[in-house]
C-alpha positions in Angstrom: -4.7 -11.6 59.3 -1.4 -12.7 58.8 -0.6 -16.1 58.2 2.9 -17.4 59.7 5.0 -20.5 59.1 6.2 -22.8 62.4 8.2 -25.9 62.1 7.6 -28.5 64.3 10.8 -30.9 65.1 8.9 -34.0 64.3 6.2 -33.3 62.0 7.8 -30.5 59.7 6.3 -27.1 59.1 2.8 -25.8 59.1 0.9 -22.6 58.8 -1.2 -20.4 61.5 -3.1 -17.5 60.8 -3.0 -15.1 63.9 -3.4 -11.7 64.7 0.1 -9.4 64.6 -0.4 -8.7 68.6 -0.1 -12.7 69.3 2.8 -13.5 66.9 5.1 -14.1 70.0 2.8 -16.4 71.8 4.0 -20.1 71.6 2.6 -22.1 68.8 1.7 -25.9 68.8 1.9 -28.5 66.2 -1.6 -29.4 65.1 -0.3 -33.1 64.7 1.5 -34.0 67.6 1.1 -31.0 70.2 4.4 -30.5 70.6 6.0 -26.8 70.6 6.8 -25.5 67.5 9.5 -22.5 66.2 8.7 -19.4 64.0 10.3 -19.6 60.8 10.9 -16.4 59.1 9.8 -16.0 55.7 9.6 -12.7 53.2 6.5 -11.4 53.0 3.8 -12.1 50.6 3.5 -9.1 48.3 1.3 -8.8 45.2 1.9 -6.3 42.5 -0.8 -3.8 41.9 -2.2 -2.7 38.7 -1.1 0.9 37.4 -4.2 2.9 38.1 -4.7 1.6 41.7 -0.8 2.2 42.2 -1.5 6.0 41.0 -4.4 6.3 43.3 -2.6 5.2 46.4 0.1 7.4 45.5 -2.1 10.4 45.5 -3.8 9.5 48.7 -0.5 9.2 50.5 1.1 12.3 48.8 -2.4 14.5 49.9 -1.9 13.1 53.6 1.8 15.0 53.6 1.0 17.8 50.9 -2.6 18.4 50.7 -3.7 20.3 47.5 -5.0 23.9 48.0 -7.9 25.1 46.0 -7.5 28.4 44.9 -10.3 29.0 42.7 -14.0 27.2 41.7 -14.0 25.1 38.3 -16.9 24.0 36.2 -20.3 24.7 37.1 -22.0 24.9 40.4 -23.9 21.6 41.4 -27.6 22.0 40.9 -29.9 21.1 44.0 -33.2 19.4 42.8 -35.9 20.0 45.1 -38.6 17.5 44.5 -42.1 17.9 46.2 -42.9 16.5 49.2 -45.2 13.2 48.9 -48.7 14.2 50.0 -48.8 12.1 52.7 -45.7 13.9 54.6 -46.8 16.6 57.1 -45.0 19.7 57.6 
């Protein structure tokens, strides 16, 4: 859930965590209960590691340009069948 910064005229700034759908709702200062105005701040972005960034880029690209498989590669997977336990009825 995003954290928004609000400013009270008397008490100063404070942060509120609320759903994005409720961002336009009135906010009240937790100290004096007066109405507060939202302060627009830059988003808090984090830098991803290189492997994570590559995975996300591949995932995003596959949504728009999926890879088409034209041939099988490698050995087919073997399916192991284990005998059913004696207490299982067929």
